[in-house]
N, C-alpha and C positions, 0 to 999 in steps of 0.2 A: 468482458470488461473493456471499456473504451476510454478510460481516463488516462491511459499511459501513452497514447499517440494522438497528438493534436495536429491537424494539418497546418503547417506553416508555409506560407508562400513567400520566399525571399524575393528580393528585387529581380534577381537574375531569373528566377523561376517564373516570375510573373511575365517577364519579357518573352521568355521561351514559350509560355503558353499561348501568347498572341501569335507567335511565329509558327506554331505547330499546325500543320494542315488538318482540316476537319475530316478525320477518318475514324472508323470504328475500331481500328487495331490499336493495341497498347504498345507493342514493341517488346523486344527481348528484355530490356532493362526493367520493365514493369514486372515481369514474371520472376526475374532473378531477385528483385527487391522483395517481393512477396514471399519468396522461398526463404530468403535470409531472415525476414521478419518472423516467420514461424519458428525457425531454429533459435533465434534470440529470445523469443517469448518462452519457448520450452526451457531454455537455460534459466531465465529470470524467475519464472513462476515455479520451476522445479525447486528453487531455493526459497523464494518469497512466501509461497503457500505454507511452508513448514518452518519459516524463520522463527516465529514466536515459540513454537514447541522446541525447536533445536536449541535456541539460545537459553532456554530455562531448563533444559535437560542436564542432569549432573554429568560431570566429566567422566566418572566411572561407567556411565551408561552411554557414552559416545558423544554427549553434547559439550557445551562450554560452561554451563553452570552459572550464567549471569543472573544477577538479581533483577527485579522488575524495573528498577531505576536505570540500570545499565542497558537492559533490553529496550526500554523506551527511548533512551538517548540514541542508540544505534538506529532504531526505526524512525526516529524523528529527524536527526541531523543528516544522515546519509541521503535519503530521498529528497530532502530540502535542496541540497546542492545538485543532485541528479537532475532536478526539474528546472533549476536556474541556469545551469551551465550550457544547455542547448542554445541559448540566446547568443553565447560567444562561440561555441563550437560550430554553430551554423554559419557564422561569418567566416570562420577558418575554412570550412568546407567549400564555400564559394570562392575563396581566394586560392586554395591549394588543390582543389579537386576532390570529388566525392570518393573516388576509389582509394585515394590515399587515406582519407578518414576512415573508410571501411577497414582497411588493413590495420591502421593504428588501433581501432576499437577492438578488433579480434585479438590482436597481439596482447593487448592489456587484459581483456576479459577472460580468455581461456586459462592462462596460468592463475589469474586472480581467483576464479571459482575453485580451482583445484586447491590452492593454498589456504582458502577459507576453511577447508575441512581438516587442515593440518595444524592449526593453531588453537590454543585454548585460552590464552590470556586476552583481556579486554582490549588493550592498546593495539596488539598485533591484529586482532580480528577487525577492529575499527579501521585501521589504516588500509588493510587489504580490501575490505569492502568499499572503502572510499575510492580505491583504484578501479574496482569493478564499476562503481557508479560513474567514474570519469569515462571509462570505456563505453558504457551505455549512453552517456551524454554525447559522445562523439557519434554514436550510431543513430540516435533518434532523428536529429534533423536531416541527416543524409538520406536515410531510407524514405522519410516523408517527402523530402525534396525530389528524390528520384520518381516517386509516384506522381508528384505535381508536374514534373518536367515531361513525364511519359503520357500525360493525359491532356485533353483540350476541352473546350467548352461543350463539345458534343458528348463526351464520355467521362467527364471528370466525376460526376455523381456516382456512376457505376464503378469507376476505378477505385474511388475511396471506399465505396461499399464493399468491394472485394477485399481491399486492404484491411478494413475494419473487421471483416470476417476472419481473416488470417490472424489478426491480433488475438481474437477471442478463441480461435481454434488452438493456437499455441498455448494460451492461458488455460484451456480446458484439458489438453493432453498432458501438459507439464506436471501438474500436481498428481495425476494418475501414475505417471512414470516415477515421480519422486516418492510416492507412497510405497510403490513396489520396491524401489531401490533401498529405502530405509529399513525395509524388512530384512535386507541383507546386512547393511551397516549404514551409519550416518555418513561415513566417508564416501560411500557409493553415490550418495545424492550429489555431492560436489563434483565427483569424477564425471558423473553423467552430464552435469551442467557444462563442465569444461569440454566434454565431447561434442555437445550440441554446438558450441561456438566453433570448435575446430572444423566441424562439418561445413560451416559457412565459407571456408576457404575454397571449397569445390565450386559452388555457383559463382563465387567472386572471380574465378579464373575466366569466366565468360562475360564478365561485366565490362561494359564500355560506357564512358561518359556520354550522357545524352546531349550535352552541349559543351563546347570548349570552356574550361574553367577561366580562361582569360577574359571571357565576356562578363564575368562576375567581378565586381570591383568594390564590394562592400567591405570596409575596413572595420577593425575593432573600434576605432575612434568614432566612426559613423554609427556603429551599433550603440555605443554609449550616448551619442547625441540623440538617436532615436528614442532611447529610454527616457531621456529628459522630455522629449516631445509627448510621449505617451503617459508617463507616470508623474514625473516631477523633476525639479532641479537637483543639483548635487547636494545641497543642504538637506533636502527631503530624503535622498538616498542614504546619506550619512545618519540622519535621525533614525530611519527605519532599520538600517543594517546594524547599528549599534544596539538597538533594543533587542534585535534577534540574537546577537552575539551574547548579550547579557543573559537572555533566556537560555541559551545553550549551555552556559556555564552552570546554571542551576540543573539543567537536564543531566549533565555528567557529574553532578554532585560536588562541583568545586565551590558552589555557593548554595545556600538554602533558597527555596522559592521566595521566602519572605525577604531575604536580603536582595534577591534579584529584582523583585517588584519595587523595593525601596529605591534601588539604583536606577531602575527605569523611570520611576517618578521623578527622581532628581535630575536625570538626563533631560526629560521632557520639560521640566521647569526651567532648567538652564537654557535650553533652546528658546523657550518662550521669552525669557528675560533678554536674551541676546537679540531676538527679533524686535522687541519693544525699545531697546536702548541703544543698540549699535548698528544693526543692519539697515540698509537702504536699498530701494529698488533700482536706483540709478547706478549702483556700484558694478564695476566690471569684474571685481574679485569675487569668486564664488562664495568664499567664507563670510563676506560682508553682505551677501544678499539674504533676504528673508526666506524662510522655508516656503516653497511654492509647489502646489499640486497642479500639474498641467491640465489634467482632465478629471475634474472632481467626480463626475458620475461614474467614470470607468474605475477610478481608484476605490470608490465606495462599493461598486459592484464586485471587484476583486476581494475586498475585505469581507463582504457578506458571503460570497461564494466559498471563501475559506472555511466557513462553518460547515458547509456540506461535505467537503473533503475530509474535514476533521472527524465527523461522525461516520462517514462511509468507510473510511479506512480501519475502523474498529472491526470490520468484517475480517480483516487479515491480522490485525494486531492483538485484539482482545478476545474475540469470539473463539478462536482455536484453543486458547488456554482455558476458557470457561468450559468449553465442551470437554476437554481432557480432564480437568480437575473437578468439575462440579456437576456434570451432566451424565445421567445414566442413559446410554443409548441401547439398552438391552432390547427394546422394542424393535429396533432396526436389525439387530443381530438375529432375532427370531424370524423376522421377515426374510432376511438373506438366507437363512437356513432352508427355506422352501426351495431354493435354487441349488442346493447341494453344499457339502462341506467345503469344497474348493472355493466357492464364492465367499463363504464366511472367512476362510483363511486369507483370501485376498484383501477384503475390505476391513477385516478385524483381526489381522495377524498378531499372534502373541508368540514370542520366543520362550517356549516352556523351559528350556535349559537355563536362560538368563533369569527367569522367574524363580526357578528352584534354587539357583545360586543366591538370589536376593533373600529368599525365605531362610536359607541356611545361615546367611550373614545376620539376619534379624534374630534368629534363634541364639546365636552366639552373643550378640550385643545385649539382648534382653533376658538372658538365661538367669533364672532364680531371682528375678526382680519382683518388686512388690507390684500390685495392680497399678496400671498406668492411668493417669488422668485423661479426661476426654480430649484435651488439647494434644497430648502426646500420641494418642491413638489416631487422631486426625492427621498428625504429622506423618505417621507411618502410612496412612492411606494415600497421602499426597506423594510419598516416595514411590508407592506401588503404581500409581497412575502413569508414571513414566514408562512402565512396562506394559501399558495399555490394558490393565485390569483395574476396575473400580470396585474394590472389595469393600463391603459394608463394614462400618466400624465395629458392629457386633461380632462379625466373624473374626476380625483382627483381635478383639478382646479375648475370644475363646482360644485363639492361637497363643496369645501371650500367657494365658492361664496354663495352657498345656506345657509350654517350655519353661514356665516358672517352677514346675513341680518335677520335671524329669528331663533327661537328655533328649535332644531331638536329632535323630540320625539323618544322614544324607538321603537315605531311601524314603524316610518320612517327608522330607522336603520335596522330593520328586512327586510323591503321591499327592501332597497338598497342592503343589503347583498344578497338577492335572485337575484337581477339584476346583481350584480357583479359576480355571479357564472358562467356567460358566459366567464369570463376571467380565469377560472380554468386552472391549468397546470398539466401535467403528472409528477409524482414523479421522481426526478432525479435518485434515486436508481434503478428504473425499466429500465431506459434507459441504465445505466451503466451495468446492468445485461446482456445486449446483448453481452458483452465481453465474459462472461462465456458460454453463449449459443453457440456462434460462435465457441469457442474452443472445446466444447463437440462434436459438429457436424462436424467440419472441420479439426481438428488438424491432424488426421491420414491421410487424403487426402493430406493436405499440406506437411506433412513430407514425404510421398511417392513421391510426385512430386519433392521434393527438393533433393532426394537422388542422382540424377545424377549430381548435381552441387557441386562445391567446397564449403567447409564450410564457408570460409571467404567471398565468393560471396553472400551466403545466409544471413550472418550476416549484410553485408553492405546493401543488398536489404531491409532487415527488418527495418533498421534504416532510409532508404530513404522513405519507406512507412510511418513510424511513423512521420517523418518530414512533409510528405505530409498532414497528418491529422491535424497537427498544422497550416500548411499554409492555409488549408481550413477554420479553425477557424479565422485566420488572415483576410482572404477575407471577412468572415462574419462580423467580428468586424469593418472592414473598410467600410461596407455598399455596398460591391461589389457583394454580394449574396442576393437573395430575402429573406428578414427577415420574411415574412409570411410563409416561409417554414422552420422555425427554427427547428422544430422537425425532419424533414427529413434530414436537414443538420447535426444535432447531431447524428442521427443514422449512417449516412455516416462516420462521424468522429470516432465514437466508433468502427465501424466495421474495419476501416482502422487501428486503434490502435491495435485491436485484431489480425488482419493479421500481423502487425509488430511484435507482441508478438509471434505469432505462427511460424514466420520465425526465430526470434532472440533467444528466450529463449531456445528451445531445442538445437539449434546449438551452443549456447554459452557454454553449458555443453559439447557438443561433441568436441568443439575446445580445451578444457582442455587436452584431450587425445593427441592432436597433439603437445603440448608444454611441457607437464609434462613428467618426466622420467617414462619409462614403468613400472618400479617396484614400483612406488609411485603414480600411478594414483588415487587410491581410497583416499589416504591421501590428495592429492591436491584437489580433489573434495570436501572434507570437508571444505577446506578454500575458496571455491567458495562463501561461505556465506559472506565473507568480502565485496565483491563488492555490494551485495544486502544491507548489513547493511549501507554502506556509501551512496548507492543510496537512501535509505529511508531517511537518515539524510539530504542530500542535497535537496531532493525533498520536504521535509517538510519546510525547511527554505526558499527555493526559492518560494514555493507556498505562504507562509505567507507574505513574503516581496513583491512579484510581485503583488499579488491580493490586498494587502492593499495599496501599493503605486502607481503602474502603473495603476491599474483598478479603484480603488475607489477614490484615491486622484487626480491623473492626468487625469482620465477618458480616458486612452489610452490602452484599452485591447489588441489592435493589437500589441503593443510593447511586451506585455507578451507572446503572442503566437509566435511572431518572436523570442524571446529569447529561448523558448523551441525548436522551429524548428531548430535554429542554433546549439543548444547543440546536437540534434540528428544527424545533418549533420556532425558536427565536430567529434562526436563519430565514425560515419561511416568512416570518413577520417582517424581517429586514427587507426582503425582496418586495413585499407589498408596499412598504413605506417608500422604497426607492422608486418603484413604478408610479406611485401616486405623486411623488415629488416631481418626477419627469413630466408627468401629465399636466401638473399645475404649471410647471415652467413653460411647457409648450403652449398652453392655453393663454398664458400671459403675453407671450411673444406673438 
């Protein structure tokens, strides 16, 4: 996965690259930075890959028991700030030194990951994860800046290629370790993430600044001024940020989405009236100036690209839950059994003791009860999937009939738990991990094959492939694909999403060069983060709303997948219109 590290060349880094002698060596700092990047990705993806499952797992089973709205709010708001803050933390790193920012980031992240596993209430979890995000935001621009400073024109492509491989290597191994650790306990997942960060203090001992920090003089004021040059003036920033804040209040359920959209409409209308009646271009007061977009093409590009990140992140936000709750991966368990029981126990581990305890608890709660309605049986099934067994409703109905007529002993609970092991499921994080594996193995091949095509054509193709993945899920949810091949279908979907990412993500960065002023390409690339931040925000909110309402309440998962497929297709169409508009503009000039 390459959406989490975007090469940003700060002013100081750009100067340094010109001063670096043309040689093939990278230097010690380069290898230290790559090592620390692996450990940081191990920590982040060790948590991130299982975050949806963890946040919706009941407290009594080791999770925090958030509802879908709360989960969506966390997954939307936290990464939003994580991907905006590097614009500011990068300036701090230039002023105060890279090593100081590394130390600060590790001091924040290590205890942050640990305490994430120690709290269960929403507010505490949210605030601690925000601290982790701040630590990660301190780390991101510093590690990328180190790579930039350690390379030159002769080896920069190779240097960032190695760095990109380390990103995905950490992303691939992290979920594997996390899946193993959560077989021990959920707490172990967070302890392991904290340990990965603590290990980073070892290579940090040998880290030396690649250039004196005194040569870097970018201030926070200059960063804000650059933002106005790239995106828009202060009125535009206030307009956009207020809309985002209002949307966040709906995401955390302080307002309904209807109320939020009404407030956003009123805010936009108020700004329009202000521009028409009060503001003037000649005013030196920012609040009396009209809303101005500095680079319309770039702003439109970021807005359109937001659609890609919105649908792509469903791979981590929504798909793990759908695999856990509604996908039968027995076909994969059967395949894994060909490699021995130990392989099955690793990829589809079930705690039989916890399962028997749950069965005994159900036997007490539903003892001598009348036959349950289908909705109640489905609710029991969804309780059991947290223990990684997808028991058919018909089997649950037989169990309820048995306990309704006689006592159900602890020994019977243990026996039934052993019988229900046949319904064990593959951990969702292991399937999602195929995305990283595909990128590590195929990204270079895909990139080479795409070189002869226009950038915009590759972007659109990537979004069509991504939409195709969600259309496969739609067919599956509508019962038009064989449900007994649920695991195979999920692998197909994940590989399609991975292909969509391999086509779209690298080219989305390349496209910046075609619309940014040639002398400001590096600065524009820094603000590429804005589309990712907004994409995470919308992805989280849409995931929480659609999974809670369309899937669980309406029992219409096909509508959710149709929604995401349409967003992907409209995004691709948006790129087509943008490219056509740019072409028309250039032909006129």
